[in-house]
PDB file of N, CA, C and O in Angstrom, chain B, residues numbered from 101:
ATOM      1  N   MET B 101       0.584  -1.299   0.199  1.00  0.00           N
ATOM      2  CA  MET B 101       0.079   0.017   0.001  1.00  0.00           C
ATOM      3  C   MET B 101       0.719   1.499   0.145  1.00  0.00           C
ATOM      4  O   MET B 101       1.244   1.832   1.207  1.00  0.00           O
ATOM      5  N   LYS B 102       0.663   2.261  -0.823  1.00  0.00           N
ATOM      6  CA  LYS B 102       1.429   3.587  -0.823  1.00  0.00           C
ATOM      7  C   LYS B 102       0.467   4.409   0.133  1.00  0.00           C
ATOM      8  O   LYS B 102      -0.746   4.261   0.276  1.00  0.00           O
ATOM      9  N   LEU B 103       1.523   5.534   0.900  1.00  0.00           N
ATOM     10  CA  LEU B 103       0.456   6.478   1.495  1.00  0.00           C
ATOM     11  C   LEU B 103       1.185   8.027   0.803  1.00  0.00           C
ATOM     12  O   LEU B 103       2.254   7.801   0.235  1.00  0.00           O
ATOM     13  N   SER B 104       0.891   9.021   0.792  1.00  0.00           N
ATOM     14  CA  SER B 104       1.132  10.265   0.176  1.00  0.00           C
ATOM     15  C   SER B 104       1.030  11.314   0.969  1.00  0.00           C
ATOM     16  O   SER B 104       0.009  12.000   0.927  1.00  0.00           O
ATOM     17  N   ILE B 105       1.852  11.553   1.646  1.00  0.00           N
ATOM     18  CA  ILE B 105       1.603  12.459   2.517  1.00  0.00           C
ATOM     19  C   ILE B 105       1.770  13.990   2.258  1.00  0.00           C
ATOM     20  O   ILE B 105       2.946  14.309   2.086  1.00  0.00           O
ATOM     21  N   VAL B 106       0.726  15.168   2.180  1.00  0.00           N
ATOM     22  CA  VAL B 106       0.954  16.640   1.639  1.00  0.00           C
ATOM     23  C   VAL B 106       0.377  17.890   3.206  1.00  0.00           C
ATOM     24  O   VAL B 106      -0.428  18.038   4.126  1.00  0.00           O
ATOM     25  N   SER B 107       1.760  18.574   2.370  1.00  0.00           N
ATOM     26  CA  SER B 107       1.959  19.187   4.082  1.00  0.00           C
ATOM     27  C   SER B 107       2.199  20.681   3.499  1.00  0.00           C
ATOM     28  O   SER B 107       3.343  20.821   3.067  1.00  0.00           O
ATOM     29  N   PRO B 108       1.431  21.748   3.399  1.00  0.00           N
ATOM     30  CA  PRO B 108       1.566  23.180   2.977  1.00  0.00           C
ATOM     31  C   PRO B 108       2.787  23.582   4.153  1.00  0.00           C
ATOM     32  O   PRO B 108       2.802  23.211   5.327  1.00  0.00           O
ATOM     33  N   VAL B 109       3.646  24.327   3.555  1.00  0.00           N
ATOM     34  CA  VAL B 109       5.085  25.052   4.223  1.00  0.00           C
ATOM     35  C   VAL B 109       4.935  26.844   4.164  1.00  0.00           C
ATOM     36  O   VAL B 109       5.516  27.760   3.582  1.00  0.00           O
ATOM     37  N   TYR B 110       3.597  26.675   5.304  1.00  0.00           N
ATOM     38  CA  TYR B 110       3.553  28.293   5.328  1.00  0.00           C
ATOM     39  C   TYR B 110       4.290  28.897   6.538  1.00  0.00           C
ATOM     40  O   TYR B 110       3.681  28.536   7.545  1.00  0.00           O
ATOM     41  N   ARG B 111       5.355  29.670   6.861  1.00  0.00           N
ATOM     42  CA  ARG B 111       6.184  29.764   7.523  1.00  0.00           C
ATOM     43  C   ARG B 111       6.490  28.760   8.672  1.00  0.00           C
ATOM     44  O   ARG B 111       6.509  29.024   9.874  1.00  0.00           O
ATOM     45  N   ALA B 112       6.813  27.116   7.862  1.00  0.00           N
ATOM     46  CA  ALA B 112       7.473  26.418   8.757  1.00  0.00           C
ATOM     47  C   ALA B 112       9.214  26.162   8.505  1.00  0.00           C
ATOM     48  O   ALA B 112       9.687  25.033   8.369  1.00  0.00           O
ATOM     49  N   GLU B 113       9.780  27.032   8.484  1.00  0.00           N
ATOM     50  CA  GLU B 113      11.493  26.976   7.994  1.00  0.00           C
ATOM     51  C   GLU B 113      11.791  26.234   9.779  1.00  0.00           C
ATOM     52  O   GLU B 113      12.387  25.157   9.813  1.00  0.00           O
ATOM     53  N   LEU B 114      11.609  26.499  10.334  1.00  0.00           N
ATOM     54  CA  LEU B 114      11.869  26.332  11.681  1.00  0.00           C
ATOM     55  C   LEU B 114      11.874  24.826  12.151  1.00  0.00           C
ATOM     56  O   LEU B 114      12.692  24.361  12.945  1.00  0.00           O
ATOM     57  N   VAL B 115      10.581  23.946  11.394  1.00  0.00           N
ATOM     58  CA  VAL B 115       9.718  22.877  11.610  1.00  0.00           C
ATOM     59  C   VAL B 115       9.972  21.799  10.711  1.00  0.00           C
ATOM     60  O   VAL B 115       9.819  20.670  11.177  1.00  0.00           O
ATOM     61  N   LEU B 116      10.498  21.959   8.956  1.00  0.00           N
ATOM     62  CA  LEU B 116      10.272  21.309   8.188  1.00  0.00           C
ATOM     63  C   LEU B 116      11.380  20.306   8.667  1.00  0.00           C
ATOM     64  O   LEU B 116      11.071  19.204   8.214  1.00  0.00           O
ATOM     65  N   ASP B 117      12.409  20.234   9.309  1.00  0.00           N
ATOM     66  CA  ASP B 117      13.135  18.842   9.322  1.00  0.00           C
ATOM     67  C   ASP B 117      12.718  17.771  10.619  1.00  0.00           C
ATOM     68  O   ASP B 117      13.132  16.644  10.889  1.00  0.00           O
ATOM     69  N   GLU B 118      11.750  18.622  11.258  1.00  0.00           N
ATOM     70  CA  GLU B 118      11.283  18.416  12.387  1.00  0.00           C
ATOM     71  C   GLU B 118       9.821  16.728  11.622  1.00  0.00           C
ATOM     72  O   GLU B 118       9.635  15.555  11.946  1.00  0.00           O
ATOM     73  N   LEU B 119       9.242  17.631  10.630  1.00  0.00           N
ATOM     74  CA  LEU B 119       8.418  17.469  10.422  1.00  0.00           C
ATOM     75  C   LEU B 119       8.467  15.833   9.462  1.00  0.00           C
ATOM     76  O   LEU B 119       7.937  14.722   9.469  1.00  0.00           O
ATOM     77  N   VAL B 120       9.602  16.721   8.627  1.00  0.00           N
ATOM     78  CA  VAL B 120       9.890  15.203   7.506  1.00  0.00           C
ATOM     79  C   VAL B 120      10.470  14.178   8.863  1.00  0.00           C
ATOM     80  O   VAL B 120       9.958  13.059   8.823  1.00  0.00           O
ATOM     81  N   GLU B 121      11.084  14.314   9.604  1.00  0.00           N
ATOM     82  CA  GLU B 121      11.646  13.178  10.896  1.00  0.00           C
ATOM     83  C   GLU B 121      10.450  12.437  11.419  1.00  0.00           C
ATOM     84  O   GLU B 121      10.348  11.210  11.406  1.00  0.00           O
ATOM     85  N   ARG B 122       9.607  13.228  11.853  1.00  0.00           N
ATOM     86  CA  ARG B 122       8.323  11.961  12.420  1.00  0.00           C
ATOM     87  C   ARG B 122       8.031  11.579  11.388  1.00  0.00           C
ATOM     88  O   ARG B 122       8.195  10.360  11.344  1.00  0.00           O
ATOM     89  N   ILE B 123       7.578  12.076  10.261  1.00  0.00           N
ATOM     90  CA  ILE B 123       7.034  11.131   9.099  1.00  0.00           C
ATOM     91  C   ILE B 123       7.835   9.647   8.977  1.00  0.00           C
ATOM     92  O   ILE B 123       7.418   8.490   8.942  1.00  0.00           O
ATOM     93  N   SER B 124       9.090  10.197   8.932  1.00  0.00           N
ATOM     94  CA  SER B 124      10.021   9.018   8.312  1.00  0.00           C
ATOM     95  C   SER B 124      10.034   8.196   9.875  1.00  0.00           C
ATOM     96  O   SER B 124       9.998   6.987   9.645  1.00  0.00           O
ATOM     97  N   ASN B 125      10.059   8.376  10.858  1.00  0.00           N
ATOM     98  CA  ASN B 125      10.130   7.680  11.969  1.00  0.00           C
ATOM     99  C   ASN B 125       8.881   6.792  11.906  1.00  0.00           C
ATOM    100  O   ASN B 125       9.068   5.589  12.086  1.00  0.00           O
ATOM    101  N   CYS B 126       7.781   7.171  11.703  1.00  0.00           N
ATOM    102  CA  CYS B 126       6.388   6.544  12.265  1.00  0.00           C
ATOM    103  C   CYS B 126       5.951   5.604  11.033  1.00  0.00           C
ATOM    104  O   CYS B 126       5.764   4.388  11.090  1.00  0.00           O
ATOM    105  N   ILE B 127       5.821   6.519   9.800  1.00  0.00           N
ATOM    106  CA  ILE B 127       4.918   5.429   8.319  1.00  0.00           C
ATOM    107  C   ILE B 127       5.637   4.360   8.175  1.00  0.00           C
ATOM    108  O   ILE B 127       5.107   3.281   8.440  1.00  0.00           O
ATOM    109  N   PRO B 128       6.998   4.400   7.728  1.00  0.00           N
ATOM    110  CA  PRO B 128       7.213   2.963   6.992  1.00  0.00           C
ATOM    111  C   PRO B 128       6.648   1.772   7.956  1.00  0.00           C
ATOM    112  O   PRO B 128       6.212   0.890   7.216  1.00  0.00           O
ATOM    113  N   PHE B 129       6.509   1.452   9.180  1.00  0.00           N
ATOM    114  CA  PHE B 129       6.044   0.694  10.001  1.00  0.00           C
ATOM    115  C   PHE B 129       4.313   0.718   9.754  1.00  0.00           C
ATOM    116  O   PHE B 129       3.677   0.222  10.684  1.00  0.00           O
ATOM    117  N   ALA B 130       3.696   1.124   8.862  1.00  0.00           N
ATOM    118  CA  ALA B 130       2.696   1.090   8.507  1.00  0.00           C
ATOM    119  C   ALA B 130       2.464   1.141   6.777  1.00  0.00           C
ATOM    120  O   ALA B 130       1.336   0.859   6.370  1.00  0.00           O
ATOM    121  N   PHE B 131       3.398   1.455   5.903  1.00  0.00           N
ATOM    122  CA  PHE B 131       3.073   1.706   4.673  1.00  0.00           C
ATOM    123  C   PHE B 131       4.492   0.871   4.092  1.00  0.00           C
ATOM    124  O   PHE B 131       5.610   0.839   4.607  1.00  0.00           O
ATOM    125  N   ASN B 132       4.043   0.275   2.937  1.00  0.00           N
ATOM    126  CA  ASN B 132       5.282  -0.083   2.258  1.00  0.00           C
ATOM    127  C   ASN B 132       6.074   0.969   1.026  1.00  0.00           C
ATOM    128  O   ASN B 132       7.092   0.750   0.371  1.00  0.00           O
ATOM    129  N   SER B 133       5.460   1.764   1.028  1.00  0.00           N
ATOM    130  CA  SER B 133       5.990   3.441   0.354  1.00  0.00           C
ATOM    131  C   SER B 133       5.503   4.358   0.347  1.00  0.00           C
ATOM    132  O   SER B 133       4.359   4.366  -0.108  1.00  0.00           O
ATOM    133  N   TYR B 134       5.933   5.286   0.708  1.00  0.00           N
ATOM    134  CA  TYR B 134       5.303   6.703   0.706  1.00  0.00           C
ATOM    135  C   TYR B 134       5.612   7.477   0.379  1.00  0.00           C
ATOM    136  O   TYR B 134       6.700   7.319  -0.174  1.00  0.00           O
ATOM    137  N   GLU B 135       5.120   8.840   0.361  1.00  0.00           N
ATOM    138  CA  GLU B 135       6.062   9.676  -0.322  1.00  0.00           C
ATOM    139  C   GLU B 135       5.342  11.196  -0.119  1.00  0.00           C
ATOM    140  O   GLU B 135       4.247  11.479  -0.605  1.00  0.00           O
ATOM    141  N   ILE B 136       6.307  12.274   0.833  1.00  0.00           N
ATOM    142  CA  ILE B 136       5.865  13.292   1.373  1.00  0.00           C
ATOM    143  C   ILE B 136       5.793  14.246   0.704  1.00  0.00           C
ATOM    144  O   ILE B 136       6.951  14.358   0.300  1.00  0.00           O
ATOM    145  N   ILE B 137       5.100  15.231   0.187  1.00  0.00           N
ATOM    146  CA  ILE B 137       5.154  16.071  -0.351  1.00  0.00           C
ATOM    147  C   ILE B 137       4.745  17.556   0.140  1.00  0.00           C
ATOM    148  O   ILE B 137       3.694  17.740   0.754  1.00  0.00           O
ATOM    149  N   LEU B 138       5.603  18.557  -0.156  1.00  0.00           N
ATOM    150  CA  LEU B 138       5.501  19.825   0.957  1.00  0.00           C
ATOM    151  C   LEU B 138       5.469  20.959   0.029  1.00  0.00           C
ATOM    152  O   LEU B 138       6.341  21.229  -0.797  1.00  0.00           O
ATOM    153  N   VAL B 139       4.127  21.743   0.295  1.00  0.00           N
ATOM    154  CA  VAL B 139       4.216  22.364  -1.135  1.00  0.00           C
ATOM    155  C   VAL B 139       4.121  24.417  -0.431  1.00  0.00           C
ATOM    156  O   VAL B 139       3.526  25.003   0.474  1.00  0.00           O
ATOM    157  N   ASP B 140       4.997  24.753  -1.422  1.00  0.00           N
ATOM    158  CA  ASP B 140       5.785  25.849  -1.009  1.00  0.00           C
ATOM    159  C   ASP B 140       4.369  26.462  -1.664  1.00  0.00           C
ATOM    160  O   ASP B 140       3.779  26.145  -2.697  1.00  0.00           O
ATOM    161  N   ASP B 141       4.004  27.662  -0.451  1.00  0.00           N
ATOM    162  CA  ASP B 141       2.464  28.382  -0.538  1.00  0.00           C
ATOM    163  C   ASP B 141       2.921  29.976  -0.265  1.00  0.00           C
ATOM    164  O   ASP B 141       2.184  30.755   0.340  1.00  0.00           O
ATOM    165  N   PHE B 142       4.215  30.347  -0.784  1.00  0.00           N
ATOM    166  CA  PHE B 142       4.944  31.377  -0.826  1.00  0.00           C
ATOM    167  C   PHE B 142       4.624  32.164   0.528  1.00  0.00           C
ATOM    168  O   PHE B 142       3.867  33.104   0.770  1.00  0.00           O
ATOM    169  N   SER B 143       5.657  31.273   1.458  1.00  0.00           N
ATOM    170  CA  SER B 143       5.521  31.871   2.931  1.00  0.00           C
ATOM    171  C   SER B 143       6.648  32.745   2.839  1.00  0.00           C
ATOM    172  O   SER B 143       7.609  32.456   2.126  1.00  0.00           O
ATOM    173  N   PRO B 144       6.586  33.938   3.608  1.00  0.00           N
ATOM    174  CA  PRO B 144       7.662  34.986   4.002  1.00  0.00           C
ATOM    175  C   PRO B 144       8.872  35.162   4.583  1.00  0.00           C
ATOM    176  O   PRO B 144       9.670  36.087   4.732  1.00  0.00           O
ATOM    177  N   ASP B 145       8.772  33.817   4.918  1.00  0.00           N
ATOM    178  CA  ASP B 145       9.913  33.247   6.006  1.00  0.00           C
ATOM    179  C   ASP B 145      11.214  32.417   4.717  1.00  0.00           C
ATOM    180  O   ASP B 145      10.914  32.503   3.526  1.00  0.00           O
ATOM    181  N   ASP B 146      11.950  32.015   4.930  1.00  0.00           N
ATOM    182  CA  ASP B 146      12.939  30.793   4.146  1.00  0.00           C
ATOM    183  C   ASP B 146      12.239  29.600   4.076  1.00  0.00           C
ATOM    184  O   ASP B 146      13.038  28.669   3.967  1.00  0.00           O
ATOM    185  N   SER B 147      11.094  29.234   4.091  1.00  0.00           N
ATOM    186  CA  SER B 147      10.916  28.276   3.988  1.00  0.00           C
ATOM    187  C   SER B 147      11.356  27.521   2.536  1.00  0.00           C
ATOM    188  O   SER B 147      11.917  26.426   2.495  1.00  0.00           O
ATOM    189  N   TRP B 148      11.114  28.053   1.758  1.00  0.00           N
ATOM    190  CA  TRP B 148      11.185  27.491   0.412  1.00  0.00           C
ATOM    191  C   TRP B 148      13.071  27.241  -0.459  1.00  0.00           C
ATOM    192  O   TRP B 148      13.532  26.761  -1.495  1.00  0.00           O
ATOM    193  N   GLN B 149      13.504  27.837   0.626  1.00  0.00           N
ATOM    194  CA  GLN B 149      15.554  27.345   0.256  1.00  0.00           C
ATOM    195  C   GLN B 149      15.446  26.121   1.685  1.00  0.00           C
ATOM    196  O   GLN B 149      16.036  25.044   1.777  1.00  0.00           O
ATOM    197  N   LYS B 150      14.749  26.585   2.400  1.00  0.00           N
ATOM    198  CA  LYS B 150      14.932  25.281   3.387  1.00  0.00           C
ATOM    199  C   LYS B 150      14.377  23.937   2.685  1.00  0.00           C
ATOM    200  O   LYS B 150      14.485  22.840   3.232  1.00  0.00           O
ATOM    201  N   LEU B 151      14.017  24.047   1.932  1.00  0.00           N
ATOM    202  CA  LEU B 151      13.117  22.688   0.958  1.00  0.00           C
ATOM    203  C   LEU B 151      14.334  22.223   0.352  1.00  0.00           C
ATOM    204  O   LEU B 151      14.309  21.276  -0.434  1.00  0.00           O
TER     205      LEU B 151
END
């Protein structure tokens, strides 16, 4: 089974690493395959550079 996780990154520069790490640590136990889609929605911080 495959899972797609979609998340906006508005003002998320400081939490992006934590978000991806938490997803990557828990999802593989439930799904064979997964993807994380981070959507840039013109955040005023440096979220795009972080991506």
